[in-house]
Each structure stands twice: as structure tokens, then as C-alpha cells.
C-alpha positions in Angstrom: 0.4 0.2 -0.3 1.1 3.2 -1.1 1.6 6.4 1.3 -1.0 8.2 -0.4 -3.4 5.1 -0.4 -2.4 4.2 3.5 -3.0 8.1 4.3 -6.9 7.7 2.4 -7.2 4.7 4.4 -5.9 6.2 7.4 -8.5 9.4 6.7 -11.6 6.8 6.0 -11.1 5.0 8.9 -11.0 8.0 10.9 -14.5 9.2 9.9 -15.6 5.5 10.7 -14.6 6.1 14.4 -16.1 9.3 14.4 -19.1 8.1 13.6 -18.9 5.1 16.2 -18.3 8.0 18.8 -21.0 9.4 18.4 -22.7 6.5 18.4 -21.7 5.9 22.0 -22.4 9.5 22.6 -26.2 8.9 21.6 -26.4 4.9 24.0 -24.9 7.4 26.5 -27.5 9.6 27.1 -29.9 7.1 26.5 -28.7 4.9 29.1 -28.3 8.2 31.0 -32.3 8.9 30.8 -33.2 6.1 30.9 -31.9 5.1 34.2 -33.0 8.9 35.6 -36.5 7.6 34.8 -36.1 4.4 36.9 -34.6 5.7 39.4 -37.5 8.5 40.2 -40.4 5.8 38.9 -42.3 5.2 42.5 -45.5 3.5 41.1 -46.8 1.2 38.1 -43.8 -1.2 39.4 -42.8 -3.5 42.0 -39.6 -2.6 43.9 -37.6 -5.2 43.1 -38.5 -4.9 39.4 -37.3 -1.2 39.5 -34.6 -2.1 41.0 -33.3 -4.7 38.1 -34.1 -2.2 35.9 -32.0 0.7 37.5 -29.2 -1.8 38.1 -29.5 -2.9 34.1 -28.8 0.6 33.3 -26.6 1.8 35.4 -24.2 -1.5 34.8 -24.6 0.0 30.9 -23.7 3.5 31.3 -20.6 2.3 33.6 -19.9 0.6 30.4 -20.3 3.1 28.1 -18.6 5.3 29.6 -15.0 2.7 30.2 -15.1 2.3 26.5 -14.6 6.4 25.7 -10.7 5.6 25.8 -9.8 3.4 22.9 -13.6 2.4 21.8 -12.4 0.8 18.6 -9.0 -1.2 18.3 -9.0 -2.7 15.1 -10.8 -4.5 12.3 -10.4 -8.0 10.1 -11.5 -8.5 6.6 -13.0 -12.1 6.1 -12.4 -14.2 2.9 -16.3 -13.5 1.9 -16.2 -9.7 2.0 -17.4 -9.2 5.5 -15.7 -6.6 7.6 -15.7 -6.2 11.0 -14.2 -3.7 13.9 -13.7 -5.1 16.9 -14.0 -3.0 20.4 -14.7 -3.1 23.4 -18.3 -3.1 23.8 -20.6 -3.8 21.3 -22.5 -1.0 19.1 -25.3 -1.8 17.2 -27.2 0.1 14.2 -30.8 -0.7 14.6 -31.8 1.1 11.5 -29.8 -1.1 9.1 -30.0 -3.7 11.6 -26.2 -4.9 11.5 -23.3 -4.3 14.1 -21.2 -1.3 14.1 -18.6 -2.4 16.5 -18.2 -6.1 18.0 -17.4 -6.7 21.6 -14.3 -8.4 21.9 -15.6 -10.9 23.9 -18.1 -11.8 21.3 -17.5 -15.3 19.6 -17.3 -13.4 16.5 -14.3 -11.3 17.8 -12.1 -14.3 18.3 -10.7 -14.4 14.7 -9.3 -11.2 15.7 -6.5 -12.9 17.9 -6.3 -16.3 16.7 -6.0 -16.0 12.7 -2.3 -16.4 11.8 -0.4 -16.8 8.9 -0.1 -20.4 9.0 -3.9 -20.6 9.9 -5.4 -17.4 8.8 -9.4 -19.0 9.2 -11.0 -16.9 6.6 -9.7 -14.1 7.5 -7.9 -12.2 4.6 -6.6 -8.7 6.6 -6.0 -7.6 10.2 -5.7 -4.1 11.0 -4.5 -3.0 14.6 -5.6 0.7 15.8 -3.0 3.2 17.3 -5.7 5.4 19.4 -4.9 8.8 21.5 -8.4 9.5 23.6 -10.8 9.7 20.3 -8.4 10.1 17.7 -6.9 7.4 15.7 -3.9 8.2 15.4 -2.5 5.1 12.7 -2.7 1.5 12.2 -0.6 -1.7 11.4 -1.7 -4.0 8.8 -1.3 -8.0 9.0 -2.1 -9.2 5.4 -2.8 -12.8 6.1 -3.9 -14.1 2.6 -2.4 -12.4 -0.8 -4.3 -11.4 -3.5 -3.8 -14.7 -5.3 -5.3 -16.4 -2.3 -2.1 -17.8 -1.3 -0.5 -17.3 2.6 1.9 -14.5 3.2 4.5 -14.0 5.6 3.8 -10.7 7.7 5.7 -10.2 11.2 2.6 -9.4 13.4 4.6 -6.3 15.3 1.1 -5.0 17.2 1.9 -6.5 20.5 5.9 -6.2 20.1 5.1 -2.5 19.4 2.5 -2.0 21.9 4.5 -3.7 24.9 8.1 -1.6 23.5 5.7 1.6 24.6 7.4 3.1 27.8 5.3 2.2 31.1 3.0 4.4 33.1 1.7 3.6 36.8 -0.4 1.3 35.7 -1.6 -2.0 33.5 -2.2 -1.5 30.1 -5.2 -3.7 29.1 -4.1 -5.7 26.0 -7.4 -6.7 24.3 -5.8 -5.1 21.9 -2.9 -7.3 21.0 -4.1 -10.6 23.0 -1.9 -13.5 21.1 -3.7 -16.7 20.2 -2.3 -19.0 23.0 -3.6 -15.9 25.9 -7.0 -15.7 23.7 -7.5 -19.6 24.2 -7.1 -19.4 27.7 -9.5 -16.0 28.1 -12.4 -17.8 26.2 -12.1 -21.3 28.3 -15.4 -21.4 29.0 -15.7 -23.9 31.5 -16.6 -24.3 35.2 -14.7 -25.1 38.3 -10.5 -23.5 38.7 -8.1 -23.1 35.8 -4.8 -22.6 37.0 -2.8 -20.2 34.5 1.1 -20.7 35.3 3.5 -18.8 33.1 7.0 -17.1 33.9 7.5 -13.6 33.7 6.4 -11.2 31.4 3.7 -13.4 29.4 0.7 -11.7 30.0 -0.9 -14.2 32.9 -2.2 -11.2 35.0 -3.6 -9.9 31.9 -5.1 -12.9 30.8 -6.6 -13.8 34.3 -8.4 -10.2 34.2 -9.7 -10.5 30.5 -10.9 -13.8 31.4 -12.9 -12.3 34.2 -14.3 -10.2 31.9 -15.1 -12.6 29.5 -17.1 -14.9 31.7 -18.7 -11.7 33.2 -19.9 -11.2 29.7 -21.2 -14.5 28.7 -23.0 -15.8 32.5 -23.8 -12.2 33.7 -26.3 -13.1 35.7 -24.8 -15.6 37.4 -21.5 -13.7 38.6 -23.1 -9.7 38.9 -25.7 -10.9 41.5 -22.2 -11.8 43.6 -19.5 -10.3 41.9 -15.7 -11.2 41.7 -12.8 -11.2 44.2 -9.3 -10.3 42.8 -6.4 -11.1 45.2 -3.1 -9.9 44.3 0.1 -9.7 46.3 0.0 -6.1 47.6 -1.3 -2.8 47.7 0.8 -1.6 45.3 0.0 -4.4 42.4 -3.2 -3.8 43.0 -3.0 -0.2 42.2 -1.3 -1.2 39.2 -4.2 -3.5 37.6 -7.0 -1.6 39.1 -8.2 0.3 36.1 -8.3 -3.0 33.9 -11.4 -4.3 34.7 -13.2 -1.1 35.1 -11.8 -0.2 31.7 -13.6 -3.3 30.3 -16.6 -2.0 31.8 -16.6 -4.2 34.7 -17.3 -2.7 38.0 -18.6 -5.6 40.2 -15.1 -6.2 41.3 -13.3 -6.3 44.8 -9.7 -6.2 44.6 -7.9 -7.1 47.9 -4.2 -8.4 49.3 -3.6 -11.5 51.2 -3.3 -9.3 54.3 -7.0 -7.6 53.9 -8.5 -11.2 53.9 -10.3 -10.3 57.2 -12.6 -7.6 56.7 -11.5 -4.1 58.9 -8.1 -5.1 59.0 -5.8 -3.9 56.6 -2.1 -5.8 57.6 1.1 -5.0 55.7 3.6 -6.2 57.9 5.9 -9.7 57.5 6.3 -12.0 59.9 9.7 -13.8 60.0 10.0 -16.6 57.6 9.6 -19.0 60.8 6.3 -17.1 62.2 4.8 -17.2 58.4 5.8 -21.1 58.7 3.9 -22.0 61.5 0.8 -19.2 60.8 -0.1 -20.6 57.6 0.4 -24.3 57.9 -3.1 -25.8 57.9 -2.4 -27.1 61.5 -3.0 -23.6 63.0 -6.8 -24.8 62.3 -6.4 -26.9 65.4 -4.4 -24.9 67.3 -7.2 -21.9 67.3 -9.8 -24.6 68.2 -7.9 -25.3 71.6 -6.7 -21.8 71.9 -10.7 -21.4 71.9 -11.5 -24.0 74.1 -9.1 -22.9 76.6 -11.2 -19.6 76.8 -14.0 -22.0 78.4 -12.6 -22.1 81.8 -13.2 -23.5 85.1 -12.6 -21.8 88.3 -9.4 -23.1 90.6 -11.0 -21.7 93.0 -15.0 -21.1 93.5 -16.4 -18.0 92.4 -18.6 -16.5 95.4 -22.2 -14.4 94.4 -23.6 -12.9 97.2 -27.2 -12.9 96.7 -30.0 -11.0 99.2 -31.0 -14.0 100.7 -28.3 -16.2 100.1 -24.6 -16.6 98.9 -24.2 -18.9 96.1 -20.8 -20.7 94.8 -19.5 -21.4 91.2 -17.2 -24.6 91.8 -15.5 -26.7 89.3 -18.3 -29.3 89.4 -21.0 -26.5 88.6 -18.8 -24.7 86.0 -18.3 -28.1 84.2 -21.2 -29.2 84.2 -22.6 -26.0 82.2 -19.8 -26.1 80.2 -20.4 -29.3 78.8 -24.3 -28.4 78.2 -23.1 -25.3 76.3 -20.5 -27.2 74.1 -22.7 -29.9 73.4 -25.3 -28.0 71.4 -22.8 -27.5 68.8 -22.3 -23.8 68.4 -19.7 -21.7 67.7 -18.3 -20.2 71.3 -20.4 -16.9 70.9 -23.3 -18.1 70.2 -22.9 -21.0 72.4 -21.8 -18.3 75.3 -25.9 -17.4 76.1 -26.3 -21.3 76.3 -23.8 -21.3 79.2 -24.8 -18.9 80.8 -28.8 -20.1 80.9 -27.6 -23.4 82.6 -25.2 -21.3 84.8 -27.7 -19.4 85.8 -30.2 -22.8 86.3 -27.7 -24.5 88.3 -27.1 -21.5 90.7 -30.4 -21.1 91.0 -31.4 -24.6 92.4 -28.2 -24.1 94.5 -29.7 -21.1 95.9 -33.3 -22.6 96.4 -31.7 -25.4 98.1 -30.2 -23.5 100.7 -33.1 -20.8 101.7 -35.5 -23.4 102.0 -33.6 -25.9 103.3 -35.8 -28.1 105.7 -39.3 -27.4 105.2 -39.5 -27.5 101.3 -40.7 -31.1 101.5 -43.8 -29.8 103.0 -47.2 -29.5 101.5 -47.2 -27.0 98.7 -43.5 -26.7 98.4 -43.8 -26.6 94.8 -45.7 -23.6 94.5 -43.3 -22.4 96.9 -40.2 -23.8 95.0 -41.7 -21.8 91.7 -42.1 -18.5 93.6 -38.2 -18.6 95.1 -37.1 -19.8 92.1 -38.4 -16.9 90.2 -36.8 -13.9 92.9 -33.7 -16.1 92.6 -33.5 -16.2 88.9 -34.9 -12.3 88.5 -32.1 -11.2 91.3 -29.2 -13.4 89.4 -30.2 -11.9 85.8 -29.3 -8.2 87.0 -26.1 -9.5 89.6 -22.9 -7.9 88.3 -21.1 -10.8 90.1 -23.1 -13.5 88.0 -22.1 -11.4 84.8 -18.2 -11.4 85.7 -18.3 -14.5 86.2 -19.8 -15.6 83.4 -17.2 -13.0 81.4 -14.7 -14.8 83.5 -15.4 -18.4 82.4 -16.9 -18.1 79.0 -16.0 -14.4 77.5 -17.5 -13.0 74.6 -14.8 -12.8 71.9 -13.7 -11.1 69.1 -11.2 -12.5 66.4 -8.9 -9.6 67.4 -9.2 -10.5 70.8 -8.7 -14.0 70.8 -5.3 -13.6 68.8 -3.6 -10.9 70.5 -4.1 -12.6 74.1 -3.4 -16.0 72.6 0.4 -14.3 70.8 0.7 -12.8 74.3 0.3 -15.4 76.7 3.1 -18.4 77.1 0.4 -20.4 79.0 -2.2 -19.9 76.5 0.4 -20.7 73.5 1.6 -23.5 75.2 -2.2 -24.5 76.2 -3.2 -24.1 72.0 -0.1 -26.2 71.2 -1.8 -29.1 72.6 1.2 -31.3 72.8 2.4 -30.7 69.4 4.2 -28.3 67.5 5.6 -25.4 69.7 4.6 -22.2 69.4 6.8 -20.4 71.2 8.3 -17.9 68.2 4.5 -16.7 67.9 4.9 -14.8 71.2 4.8 -11.0 71.1 3.0 -8.3 72.5 -0.7 -7.6 72.4 -0.1 -4.3 70.7 1.8 -5.2 67.9 0.1 -4.5 64.5 -1.3 -7.3 62.5 1.0 -9.4 59.9 -0.3 -10.6 56.5 -0.1 -14.2 58.0 -2.3 -13.0 60.9 -5.4 -11.8 58.2 -6.4 -15.5 57.4 -6.5 -16.9 61.5 -8.5 -14.1 62.1 -11.2 -15.0 60.1 -10.5 -18.7 60.5 -11.3 -17.3 64.6 -14.2 -16.0 63.2 -15.7 -19.0 61.6 -14.9 -20.5 65.6 -16.5 -17.7 67.4 -19.5 -16.8 65.3 -21.7 -14.2 66.5 -24.7 -13.9 68.9 -27.1 -12.8 67.0 -30.4 -13.0 69.0 -29.4 -9.8 71.2 -28.9 -7.9 67.6 -32.4 -9.4 66.0 -34.2 -8.5 69.3 -32.7 -5.2 68.9 -33.9 -4.8 65.3 -37.0 -6.2 65.8 -37.8 -3.8 68.9 -36.5 -0.9 66.2 -39.2 -1.9 64.2 -41.9 -2.2 66.4 -41.3 1.3 67.5 -41.4 2.7 64.1 -44.5 1.1 63.2 -46.2 2.5 66.7 -45.1 5.6 65.2 -46.5 5.4 62.1 -50.2 4.5 63.7 -50.0 7.4 65.6 -49.3 9.4 62.5 -51.9 8.0 60.8 -54.2 8.7 63.6 -53.0 12.7 63.8 -53.8 12.6 60.1 -57.1 10.8 60.1 -58.1 13.0 63.1 -57.3 16.3 61.3 -58.6 15.2 57.9 -62.2 17.3 57.1 -64.1 14.3 55.7 -67.3 12.5 55.2 -68.3 9.1 55.1 -67.6 9.1 51.6 -63.5 10.7 51.6 -60.4 8.6 51.8 -58.5 9.2 55.2 -55.0 8.7 55.4 -55.2 4.9 56.7 -57.4 4.0 53.4 -54.6 5.0 51.4 -51.8 3.0 53.5 -51.2 1.2 56.4 -48.8 1.7 59.4 -46.5 -1.0 58.4 -46.4 0.5 55.0 -45.7 3.7 56.1 -43.3 2.7 58.5 -41.2 0.8 55.8 -41.0 3.9 53.9 -38.9 5.4 56.7 -36.2 2.6 56.6 -32.7 3.6 55.1 -31.8 1.0 51.9 -28.6 -0.3 51.2 -27.4 1.9 48.3 -24.1 0.9 48.0 -22.4 -0.9 45.0 -22.2 -4.1 44.8 -18.2 -4.6 45.3 -18.5 -2.1 48.1 -21.3 -4.0 50.4 -19.1 -7.4 49.5 -15.6 -6.0 50.4 -17.4 -4.8 53.9 -19.2 -8.5 54.6 -17.2 -11.1 55.8 -19.9 -13.7 55.1 -20.4 -12.6 51.5 -19.3 -15.4 48.7 -18.2 -14.6 45.7 -19.4 -16.0 41.9 -15.9 -16.2 40.4 -12.6 -16.0 42.3 -9.2 -14.6 40.9 -5.9 -15.2 42.4 -2.4 -13.7 41.6 0.9 -14.6 42.3 -1.1 -17.4 44.0 2.1 -19.4 44.4 2.9 -17.8 47.5 -0.9 -18.2 49.1 -0.6 -20.4 52.5 -3.1 -23.4 53.4 -4.4 -21.0 56.1 -4.6 -18.3 53.0 -6.4 -21.0 50.6 -9.2 -22.0 53.1 -10.2 -18.2 53.7 -10.5 -18.1 49.6 -12.2 -21.3 49.3 -14.7 -20.3 51.8 -15.5 -17.0 50.1 -16.1 -18.9 46.8 -18.1 -22.2 47.9 -19.2 -22.5 43.7 -15.4 -23.1 43.2 -15.2 -21.4 40.1 -11.9 -19.4 40.2 -8.7 -18.7 38.0 -5.5 -19.3 39.5 -2.2 -17.2 38.6 1.1 -17.9 39.3 4.6 -19.2 38.5 6.1 -21.6 41.1 9.6 -20.5 39.9 8.8 -17.2 41.9 7.5 -18.6 44.8 9.0 -16.9 47.8 7.0 -17.6 51.0 8.2 -20.5 53.4 4.5 -21.2 53.8 3.3 -22.1 50.3 2.8 -25.1 48.9 5.2 -26.3 46.1 2.8 -27.8 43.2 -0.5 -27.0 42.7 -2.1 -29.8 43.5 -1.0 -29.9 47.2 -2.7 -26.6 46.5 -6.4 -27.8 44.9 -6.7 -31.5 46.1 -8.0 -30.7 49.3 -10.9 -28.7 47.8 -11.5 -29.6 44.3 -10.0 -33.1 44.1 -8.5 -33.6 40.6 -11.3 -31.0 38.9 -9.3 -28.8 37.4 -7.2 -27.8 34.7 -4.0 -26.5 33.9 -2.7 -23.7 31.0 0.5 -22.7 30.4 2.0 -19.4 28.7 5.4 -20.2 27.3 6.1 -16.8 25.5 7.3 -13.7 27.3 6.3 -10.4 25.4 7.2 -7.8 28.2 11.3 -9.0 29.4 13.9 -8.4 26.3 16.0 -11.5 24.8 18.7 -9.9 26.4 17.5 -9.3 30.3 16.0 -12.8 30.2 19.8 -14.6 29.3 20.8 -13.1 32.7 17.2 -13.6 34.3 17.8 -17.7 33.1 21.3 -18.1 34.4 19.8 -17.5 38.1 16.8 -19.6 37.1 18.9 -22.5 36.3 21.1 -21.9 39.4 18.4 -22.5 41.9 15.6 -24.5 40.0 17.3 -26.0 37.2 14.6 -28.5 36.7 12.3 -25.3 35.5 12.4 -23.6 32.4 12.3 -20.1 31.5 9.5 -18.5 29.3 10.8 -17.6 26.0 11.4 -13.8 24.8 9.9 -12.4 21.5 11.6 -9.2 21.9 15.1 -7.1 22.0 16.1 -4.4 24.2 19.1 -3.0 25.6 22.4 -5.1 26.7 22.0 -4.9 30.7 24.6 -3.5 32.4 26.5 -3.9 35.4 29.1 -2.1 38.1 30.6 -2.7 40.9 31.7 -0.2 43.3 32.5 0.2 47.0 30.0 0.1 50.1 30.3 3.9 50.7 30.0 5.0 47.3 26.7 2.8 46.8 24.2 5.5 46.8 26.3 8.0 44.9 26.7 5.7 42.0 22.7 5.0 42.4 22.2 8.8 42.0 24.5 9.0 38.7 22.9 5.5 37.3 19.2 7.0 38.1 19.9 10.6 36.5 21.4 8.9 33.1 18.3 6.7 32.6 15.8 9.8 33.9 16.8 11.4 30.9 15.2 9.5 28.3 12.0 10.7 28.8 8.6 8.8 29.6 10.7 6.0 31.4 10.1 4.3 34.9 12.5 3.3 37.0 12.5 1.2 39.8 15.2 0.3 42.4 15.1 -3.1 43.1 17.3 -4.5 46.5 16.5 -6.2 49.8 15.1 -4.9 52.6 18.5 -4.3 54.8 20.1 -2.5 51.4 17.2 -0.2 50.8 17.7 1.2 54.4 21.3 1.9 53.8 20.8 4.4 50.6 18.8 7.3 49.6 16.9 6.5 46.5 16.7 9.4 44.1 13.0 10.5 43.4 12.8 9.4 39.9 12.7 6.3 41.1 10.4 4.2 43.3 12.4 1.9 45.5 11.2 -1.9 46.2 11.7 -5.4 47.4 11.6 -7.9 45.3 8.3 -9.2 47.8 6.8 -5.5 46.8 8.1 -5.8 43.3 5.8 -9.2 42.0 3.4 -8.4 39.3 5.1 -5.1 38.4 6.7 -3.9 35.3 9.2 -0.9 34.6 11.2 0.5 31.8 14.4 0.2 33.7 15.2 -1.6 36.7 18.2 -0.9 38.9 19.0 -3.8 41.1 21.5 -3.5 44.1 23.5 -5.4 46.0 22.1 -8.7 44.2 24.3 -11.3 46.8 21.9 -9.3 49.6 19.1 -10.4 47.9 20.6 -14.2 47.7 20.9 -14.5 51.9 17.6 -14.9 51.9 18.4 -18.7 52.1 16.6 -21.2 50.0 14.1 -18.4 48.4 17.0 -15.6 47.6 17.5 -17.3 44.2 13.7 -16.5 43.6 13.5 -13.0 44.8 16.6 -12.3 42.7 14.8 -13.9 39.2 12.0 -11.8 40.3 13.7 -8.3 40.5 16.0 -9.0 37.3 12.7 -9.8 35.1 10.9 -6.5 36.2 12.7 -4.6 33.1 10.9 -4.2 29.7 13.7 -2.1 28.7 17.2 -2.1 30.6 18.5 -3.7 33.1 21.4 -2.4 35.5 23.2 -4.0 38.5 24.9 -2.2 41.7 27.2 -4.4 43.3 29.8 -3.8 46.4 31.2 -7.4 46.4 32.0 -10.2 44.1 29.2 -10.9 41.8 27.0 -14.2 42.6 28.2 -16.8 40.4 25.4 -16.9 38.9 25.7 -13.3 37.4 29.4 -13.6 36.7 31.5 -14.3 33.7 29.4 -13.9 30.2 31.0 -10.2 29.7 29.5 -10.6 26.0 26.1 -10.2 27.8 26.8 -6.9 29.8 27.1 -3.4 28.1 29.9 -1.2 28.7 29.7 1.6 31.0 31.1 4.3 31.6 32.7 4.3 35.3 31.2 6.9 38.0 31.4 7.1 42.1 34.6 5.1 42.5 34.0 2.2 40.1 35.7 -1.2 40.4 36.4 -2.8 36.5 35.4 -6.0 36.2 37.9 -8.6 35.2 37.2 -10.6 32.4 35.5 -13.3 34.4 33.7 -10.8 36.2 35.8 -10.9 39.6 
């Protein structure tokens, strides 16, 4: 195609895209009008019907608004002459009864991603649009079948150019450049659990998020009622991916980090390897059960309660009898507390009456007298501080936070909870310490064991409802008394009854689904997405599976990047307890992000610590990585110089990745973001500078995985600053390293890297 022909084509495509935006604006206006109409409707429809229509138009309006940026990504021409435009949402022209734009999730759009030169599948030509806002800047064209009908060989450079673009603060969705390997996974429409494993840069996170959008598109009624829970490794990662699903028109999604698995708690502190391993092990379920049971106590010495006529005593046999009765009902701790209190009270009533009436209760009429005395004692106990103190001491009302805080701050309670098993002394800490990430699943498990005593809550709710209804009766009486009416006139009470009037005063829950779900520990989701899943402990998996009883999940990870000492070593160990062998596995083998030159360095590290694992194959070139050795006291100066040099290129994002102890000793320039390997997981940057790789490797068996993670965050260039002889996995191979000028008293490397 000549330059003149291409300009003409570009002008035509711009007109078409402009028309699409005009249609989009019209649909947004229509959706907004319908939403306003339904929201204001008060008659002629049942409440649930109005709410359903309001939710429909609200969702549609959100989808249309999200499609604003990059509405149309391209076009495909078929052998039969049919031309289709592919975009974020579907747009239809009712006047001519044909689609103007095909939603990328629709079956009709699949050839746009799957057609290749070897298997064009009836597609002659495919165009990838490059846009900014509403402006079509240009396009790249793949000719899959030549003019004479033969196959043609052409490099599909759209994804390469897209991934070579500078990185921003948030993840770009990849709907315009999804490749066949990724598209097959995205469109895998099967129930149950799907595991997606892929090395760095294979796009597994983007594939998982787009799979969610695909499932929501095809199973809207089932999934949108319960929403989707997306778990990512840390808050930085969640911010990074946070715009992807909304940009695809999906808002019924809750994003959370492992430290947020218990509502109301946001834990970011890390535990040591030993503590994390203990807390993450499935045996902690039994530990917590014993910890709860330990709070259902028997007094060592009798507890005296002085009543008006007699003193009663809560001794060990009495408390034991009440405890066994409460445990026998099978309720969690807090609801069973009511049973304990009632049975203990009944035993004390019997004890008090027997002491008061000793010697004369066997006379005629003693049954009536017994009942009268019992009623008096029962009433006195009900309000007696001593009785309530005894119940609180022997069977306290517990929150998950109180249970764990008092467990971890007591050597005696830890020993009791261990039950003769593994020593829990390593978990000891002061009661006021901040929650750590491994604590969040324990808090949730504790909530399961403790339960909630809802009797009083329900009583208060019913009383509030009754008070409102009584008030409404009074209002209607006042209105009726002030009406000037004859026998044929309508009274206020003829139009509405007291219950309906009271109901209109109740405040509905108008929060978005995602907001309601995030605040409700008992909320169950329609689908679960877990990213960096190789890091989750068995206790974390228990929480997640409770959140998704349907076992509909997309699990994403890379065992080669596993750092956590509490995590399982293979997917079967994670899933067999919950779904047996009823799960599917898909692997991603192409690295679209990490340059070939950088991946060659990272592959050496992988071979050193995990020789059985194969790195993904990179498909794009970048700059040669560089490495520089400096004196320890010159590290900050060398880092400043390196960042300044890299920052000269406009639009480049720069990350400095190092072990926590290294970051604590250097000043990282403002032009770069400082991260530990754990915090860098799932993120990507144009330039990555790794400091003191030998310090990263000090983290025992997982140091190699951390260094592998750090090296593979770069999309353009990798630099390494070290103060010691480079580790063996980074030494040698000088042909792979760029020549760099010495700064900050650099120490030149010998040909062997030493």
C-alpha cells in the first residue's frame, strides 16, 4: 500500500471511528435518561422490578463510559468480503440492523486474535488501530492471505510495538494485542478451577483479568449477582491493575491483598520466615480450636456470688456441667455462651433455692413455694454484676482480634493451644503489635470458630421495627383526626397502613455491590481470581475457598517465583483438598515483556536455584544489561548517577529493587521507585536497577527466586550495582553485558567477572 493510499485509508477509518463515538454518545445519553427515569419511578412497578432495571441501566452506562478511551482497536476483513470492527463494547445500528462494533468478548471477535499466517481461518486482513483518546493516530496491518489467495508471511509487530511503549503507573489492558495462546485461555468457557502458570512477562495477569471480563460477559446473570474477588500480592500491584477491569466495563469486582482477607484489617507488616510458616500451616486450624476451648474455663477456686438472701458458689463441678451442656449444642463459641449462661444460671438458682428452703421444702405446697423462690433468684441473678462477671471470666465474649492478641501475648495460652504438638513459642509478641499479613487468615478462621451471637441484635432490630410501626400508627391517627371528611372521603389510613408507612422510613443499602461485598465477611463471590498464587499459605486458601463455595476460580502464578516459606510447592497440593483432580491447567510460554538480553541473565539465575524449571521464551530485543561494582560507601552516589542517566529518556519508569536491609542504607532518588523483590511482584518498569544482588540471595532457599523476580521486572534495560564479587549466577558471560562508564569510584570487572 502506497503512502497516499494509506493516508486515504486512514482518513476513512477516522471517519468510521468518529461515527462510532457519535453512536456511543447517543447510547450514553439514552442510558442516562433511562436510568434517571427508572430511579425516579415510584408507581406502576414493584420495587424489585424497578431496582433490576435501575441496576441494568447503571451497569450499561458504566460500560459505555469505560469504553471512551480506545473504543475501537481494529478491523478484520474476511474472505467473503464481510468487514468487522472490534472494540471494547458492542454497538448496533438498529436502522440497518447490523453491528457497528463487535465486543472483543463476543465469539465473532475471536478470529481477530487467533488468526495467523499459517492458519488465517478465513481472515484476509487484520488491522490494529493506534489511538489516543478519540483520535485514531494510525494503524498496523497484517495481510494474512495474499491477493492471489496464497498465504503470506508477515511479522505481527502490533504486540511488540505495544509492549515496547513506555510503562505508566497502571497496567494497560491487552485486548488490542491478545495473541492466540492467551486468547484460548481467556475464552476457555468451563466451570471450576483453572490454573494459569507462566513465567515473567507472559501476560498471565492480563489474561486472568480479561478472562474475568469474558466470563462476566457470557454469564452476567450468574456472576454479577455475587461479584468477583481478585486477590493480588500487595497494594502496589492492586493499584497497578486497578484500572483494567473498569476499562473493560466491569465494576462488580473487589480487589484485595492477602493482608486484607479479614474485613476491617489491612495488614502490611511481614512476619519472619519461621513465624510465617507456622501461621500458614493448616495445623493452625486445630491450634485455634484449642485456643478457643482454652477460653472456656473452669475456676480453680469457687467464685462466690452474694445474693440478698444467700451466697451461691460457682465451683469446678458446677462450671464443668454448664460447659459440657454448652459444648454439646454444637454452636460456635459466642452463640454457645448464651447456653452456658442460661445453664449456669439454672444450676445456681437450684443451689440458692435449696439453701434458702433447706428443711421445709418437702412440706405440702412446697412446689409452688419452690417456683416462687426460683423466680425471685432468677430475676436477681439476671441483673447481678457478680453473675455476669463470672460468666465473662469463664466463657468470655470474644472477637477474633481479642482471641489472637491474647493468645500471642501469653506463653501459657500458646502452650495450651499447641496441645502437645509443635512449639508455638516463636509466635509470642506483645498484645499491641500490628497485625501481620499471615494474621489475616487466622482472624478469619477465628471468626468462623467464634461465631456471632445474633439473638440480641435481632431483638434490637425487631424492637426498632416495632417502635417505627407504633410511631406510624400515631401519625395516621393524627392525619385522620385532622382530615375534613365525610363517609365517602378517603382517609390517610385508607391509602396506606402503618407497616407500609414505617417501611418507607427504613434506609435501604444503596452501596455498589463491590462496596457491600468488601465489608461483609460472609459474602460469597461468583468467581475468584488469585494472582501470584504460588505465595499463598494453606490458611489463606481456606479463607478464599470459603469466599467462593462454587469453586469457580482463575488461579495465576509461577512456581519459579515462589518466595513464601508457608506456600505449597505444587498446584495439586493446593487444590486437591478442595476440588480433588477436577481442575484444569494451562501454561503460557511466550515472554512478551522481558527483552531477550535481560532474560538471558535471569535464565542463568533460574538454572542456578531451580534447574528443573524452564524460563519463558522472550520475543523482543532490548538494550544490553549493564553491571558495575562500587565501594560500599559509594553505592548511593553510583545509584544517583545511574538514575539520572536513565531518567534523561522521556517517559521512562525506573525501579530500584534491593533487599530490605540494602534499601535501609541508601538514598533512592525521587526519579525512581524503591521496592523489595516481594513488593515488585507483578509490576513492570522500563528500567530496573538491582542493588547488591548478593544481599538478595542471602534469604536462604528463596533468595534465588527473589533475585529472579527482581531481574525480570525490566521491559527495556537492566542495571546491576554491587559492592562485592558478583554471585556465581551473575558472573562471567561478559558478552551479555553493556560497556558502562565508571562513576562513583567504580571498580572495573575482570574478564571473569571478579
